[in-house]
C-alpha positions in Angstrom: -0.1 0.0 0.0 1.4 3.5 -1.0 1.4 6.6 1.0 -1.1 7.9 -1.6 -3.5 5.4 -0.4 -2.9 6.3 3.5 -4.7 9.5 4.2 -2.9 11.4 7.0 -6.1 13.2 7.9 -9.9 12.9 7.2 -12.2 15.8 8.0 -15.8 16.4 7.0 -16.4 19.7 5.2 -19.8 20.8 3.6 -20.8 17.1 3.3 -17.6 15.9 1.7 -14.3 14.4 2.8 -11.4 16.7 3.1 -8.2 14.5 3.0 -4.6 15.0 3.5 -2.3 12.8 1.9 1.4 12.5 1.2 2.1 11.3 -2.5 5.6 9.8 -1.4 7.5 12.3 -3.7 7.8 15.1 -1.2 4.5 16.7 -1.9 1.6 17.0 0.5 -1.7 17.2 -1.2 -5.2 18.3 0.2 -8.3 17.0 -1.5 -11.8 17.8 -1.2 -13.6 14.6 -2.2 -11.5 13.9 -5.3 -10.7 17.4 -6.1 -7.1 18.6 -5.5 -7.4 22.0 -3.7 -4.1 22.5 -2.3 -0.6 21.1 -2.3 2.7 22.0 -0.7 6.3 20.9 -1.9 7.8 19.8 1.5 11.4 19.6 -0.1 13.7 22.0 1.7 11.2 23.4 4.2 12.6 24.1 7.5 9.6 25.5 9.4 7.5 23.8 11.7 4.0 25.0 10.3 2.4 24.4 6.9 -0.8 26.0 5.8 -3.1 24.7 3.1 -5.5 27.7 1.8 -8.0 27.6 -0.8 -11.4 28.8 -1.7 -14.6 26.8 -2.3 -17.4 28.1 -4.3 -20.7 27.5 -2.6 -24.1 27.9 -4.1 -24.8 31.3 -2.2 -21.2 32.4 -1.7 -17.4 31.8 -1.9 -15.8 30.8 1.4 -12.1 30.6 2.4 -10.8 27.5 3.9 -7.6 27.2 5.8 -5.8 24.2 7.2 -2.9 24.9 9.6 -0.5 22.0 10.6 2.3 22.3 13.1 4.6 19.5 14.0 4.8 18.7 17.8 7.3 15.9 18.1 5.8 12.8 16.6 2.2 14.4 16.3 0.8 17.1 14.1 -1.7 19.6 15.6 -4.1 20.9 12.9 -6.8 23.7 12.9 -9.3 24.1 10.3 -10.8 27.6 9.6 -13.6 28.5 7.6 -13.9 32.2 6.6 -11.6 33.2 9.6 -13.6 31.1 12.0 -12.1 27.9 13.8 -14.2 24.8 12.7 -12.3 22.0 14.2 -9.0 21.3 16.0 -7.0 18.1 16.9 -3.8 16.1 16.3 -2.8 13.1 14.3 0.3 10.9 14.4 3.3 11.9 12.2 4.2 9.2 9.9 7.8 8.0 9.9 8.2 8.9 6.2 6.3 12.2 6.4 8.4 15.2 5.9 7.4 18.1 8.2 10.5 19.6 9.3 11.2 21.7 12.2 13.3 25.0 12.0 16.4 24.2 14.3 17.1 27.9 14.3 14.0 28.5 16.3 15.3 26.5 19.2 17.3 29.3 20.3 17.4 31.7 23.2 13.9 32.9 22.3 12.6 29.4 22.2 14.0 28.6 25.6 12.7 31.5 27.0 9.1 30.6 25.7 9.7 27.2 27.2 10.7 28.7 30.5 7.6 31.1 30.4 5.2 28.3 29.7 6.3 26.4 32.7 6.1 29.6 34.8 2.7 30.4 33.8 1.4 26.9 34.2 0.9 27.3 38.0 -2.4 29.2 38.7 -0.9 30.4 42.0 1.5 32.6 40.0 -1.3 34.8 38.9 -2.2 35.6 42.7 1.6 36.0 43.4 2.2 38.3 40.6 -1.2 40.3 41.2 -0.2 40.7 44.9 3.5 41.7 43.9 2.1 44.4 41.5 -0.2 46.0 44.0 2.6 46.0 46.7 5.1 47.4 44.2 2.8 50.3 43.1 1.7 50.8 46.8 5.5 51.4 47.8 6.0 53.8 44.9 2.7 55.7 45.4 -0.4 54.9 47.7 -2.4 51.7 48.1 -5.3 53.4 46.5 -3.3 54.6 43.5 -1.8 51.0 43.2 -5.4 49.4 43.1 -6.3 51.9 40.4 -3.2 50.9 38.2 -4.0 47.4 38.8 -7.6 47.9 37.8 -6.6 49.6 34.6 -4.3 46.8 33.6 -6.8 44.1 34.2 -9.7 46.0 32.3 -7.1 46.4 29.3 -5.9 42.7 29.5 -9.5 41.5 29.7 -10.2 43.2 26.6 -7.5 41.1 25.0 -8.9 37.8 26.5 -12.7 38.7 25.3 -11.4 39.1 21.8 -9.5 35.8 21.9 -12.6 34.2 23.0 -14.6 35.7 20.3 -12.3 34.4 17.8 -12.4 30.9 19.3 -8.9 31.0 20.7 -8.4 29.3 24.0 -6.7 31.5 26.7 -4.8 30.9 29.8 -5.7 34.0 31.6 -4.3 37.4 32.6 -0.8 37.8 34.2 0.2 41.1 36.0 3.8 41.7 35.8 5.2 44.1 38.5 6.5 47.5 37.3 5.8 46.2 33.6 2.2 45.9 33.0 -0.1 43.0 32.3 -0.2 40.1 29.7 -3.1 38.1 28.2 -1.9 34.7 27.5 -3.5 32.3 24.8 -3.2 28.8 24.2 -3.6 28.9 20.3 -2.0 30.7 17.5 -3.9 33.4 15.5 -4.7 32.6 12.0 -5.4 35.8 10.2 -3.9 39.5 10.4 -7.6 40.5 11.3 -7.5 38.4 14.4 -4.2 40.1 15.4 -5.7 43.7 14.9 -8.9 42.7 16.7 -7.1 41.2 19.7 -4.4 43.9 19.9 -6.9 46.8 19.9 -9.6 45.4 21.9 -7.3 46.0 25.1 -7.3 49.7 24.4 -10.9 49.8 23.6 -11.9 48.2 26.9 -9.5 50.7 28.5 -11.5 53.5 26.8 -14.9 52.1 28.1 -13.2 52.1 31.8 -12.1 55.7 31.3 -15.5 56.9 30.0 -17.2 54.8 33.1 -14.9 56.5 35.5 -15.7 60.0 34.0 -19.3 59.4 34.2 -18.9 58.3 38.1 -16.7 61.3 38.8 -19.2 63.8 37.2 -21.9 62.3 39.8 -19.8 61.7 42.8 -17.1 64.2 42.4 -14.5 61.8 43.9 -11.2 62.6 42.3 -10.1 59.1 42.6 -12.3 58.1 39.7 -10.9 61.1 37.8 -7.4 59.9 38.4 -8.6 56.4 37.0 -9.9 57.9 34.0 -6.9 59.8 33.2 -4.3 57.0 34.1 -6.4 54.5 32.2 -6.3 56.9 29.1 -2.6 57.5 29.5 -1.6 53.7 29.8 -3.7 52.8 26.8 -2.5 55.6 24.7 1.0 54.5 25.5 0.0 51.1 24.4 -1.3 52.4 21.0 2.1 53.8 20.1 3.1 52.2 16.7 6.0 50.3 18.3 6.3 46.3 18.9 5.6 44.7 20.9 2.8 47.4 22.0 -0.5 46.8 20.8 -0.3 49.8 18.3 2.7 47.9 16.9 0.7 44.7 16.4 -2.0 46.9 14.4 0.6 48.5 12.5 2.4 45.1 11.5 -0.8 43.6 10.6 -1.8 46.4 8.3 1.6 47.0 6.5 2.5 43.3 6.1 -1.0 43.0 4.6 0.3 45.2 1.7 3.8 44.1 0.8 6.5 42.4 2.8 9.2 45.0 2.3 6.4 47.8 3.2 5.8 45.8 6.4 9.4 45.8 7.1 10.1 49.3 6.5 7.1 50.6 8.4 7.7 48.5 11.5 11.4 49.4 11.5 10.2 53.2 11.3 8.0 52.4 14.2 11.2 51.1 16.3 13.1 54.1 15.2 10.4 56.3 16.9 10.5 54.1 20.0 14.3 54.7 20.2 13.7 58.3 20.0 11.1 58.4 22.7 13.1 56.0 24.8 16.2 58.7 24.5 14.0 61.9 25.1 12.1 60.6 28.1 14.9 58.1 29.4 12.7 54.9 29.3 15.6 52.2 29.5 12.9 49.3 29.7 11.4 50.5 26.4 14.7 49.9 24.8 14.5 46.2 25.8 10.8 46.1 24.5 12.1 47.4 21.1 14.8 45.0 21.0 12.2 42.1 21.3 10.1 43.9 18.8 12.7 44.2 16.3 13.6 40.6 16.5 9.8 39.7 16.0 9.6 42.0 12.9 13.0 40.5 11.2 11.7 36.9 11.9 8.4 37.7 10.5 9.8 39.1 7.4 12.3 36.3 6.9 9.4 33.8 7.3 7.1 35.9 5.1 6.7 33.2 2.2 5.6 30.4 4.8 3.3 32.7 6.9 -0.1 31.1 7.5 -1.7 34.4 8.6 -4.4 35.5 6.0 -3.7 39.2 5.1 -6.3 42.2 5.5 -7.9 42.9 2.4 -8.2 46.6 1.2 -11.3 47.1 3.3 -9.9 45.6 6.3 -6.8 47.9 6.2 -8.9 51.0 5.9 -11.1 49.7 8.8 -8.3 48.8 11.0 -6.7 52.2 10.4 -9.8 54.2 11.2 -10.6 51.9 14.2 -7.0 52.5 15.5 -7.4 56.5 15.2 -10.7 56.6 16.7 -9.7 54.8 19.9 -6.4 56.7 20.0 -8.5 59.9 19.7 -11.0 58.8 22.4 -8.0 58.5 25.0 -6.8 61.8 23.9 -10.0 63.3 24.5 -10.2 62.0 28.0 -6.7 63.5 28.8 -7.6 66.8 27.3 -10.7 67.1 29.5 -8.5 67.5 32.6 -5.8 69.7 30.9 -7.0 72.8 33.0 -7.2 70.7 36.3 -5.6 72.3 39.2 -4.7 68.7 40.5 -1.1 68.1 39.2 -2.0 64.3 39.0 -5.0 64.9 36.9 -3.0 67.4 34.4 0.1 65.5 34.1 -0.7 63.3 31.2 -1.7 66.6 29.2 1.8 68.0 29.9 3.4 64.7 28.9 1.5 64.9 25.5 2.5 68.6 25.2 6.2 68.0 26.0 
């Protein structure tokens, strides 16, 4: 029996069988019933991910299908997406003769760091410890009330990312607060489209804007300055996150839009954002930002080098325009909150406006 007769994977799709097979000559083929819809030449591939992407003409419309494969030791994890919605996930055994190579270069310092972080975040108690450390750290620098406001802003922001991940059917592992750095929403799956990257990235600042507006309303009713401080601080933190610098949220939005145009455009625009970040770090003396910029530069270079094997479905022209407008509207909302306290006699409330004007 030949490899052509042994399907690697059988899935049901629109009443027909979607079959993944290896033809024995270094080519992986995907069939919908008996129709060849996608094939990938595996010879010379050094990445751990393979993507089969094609369009199916249905009676009423045309749908885009994506089958993502990722090698994991002796198994292959797969995700089936229909029009950017996850349809099915699972694993199958990797045949001995099936070629799905792993990129050895990825097992570098970054890969080791990712493994250590996965082990680190596996214990739920770590979340409580980090949250407590964050509150204690900010309370040591400021006050307990101000520390609670900062943590609340971070949690609401990260919850926006988590809700977006859940909307796209991406498994999450929760929110982690990192003392003196910020927060992190951790996912268990990879994104499949540039639109998902935009949506997940920008929903953090969106939820932050909702929090600022809610605090403004409460402040207008109660006249308690703590809520005014929460509104302004939330706006400032989220506006900083919207800077077009990787790995900040604004940098991810910029990357998804620019890499959906041309790979060289994406590289040029993202590197320009990193240059802007270095300038800001120099002007304001933000040493920690330099570290983030270094990590962001590695991400941009890696994505550009793997551009021919990227499994991310790019934004169409409409998606690029919509994402850009959405980005500027959210940023404008945070700026409006900050400007509303520009004439405040409280130095804390007027500080964000002074930072913007400097």
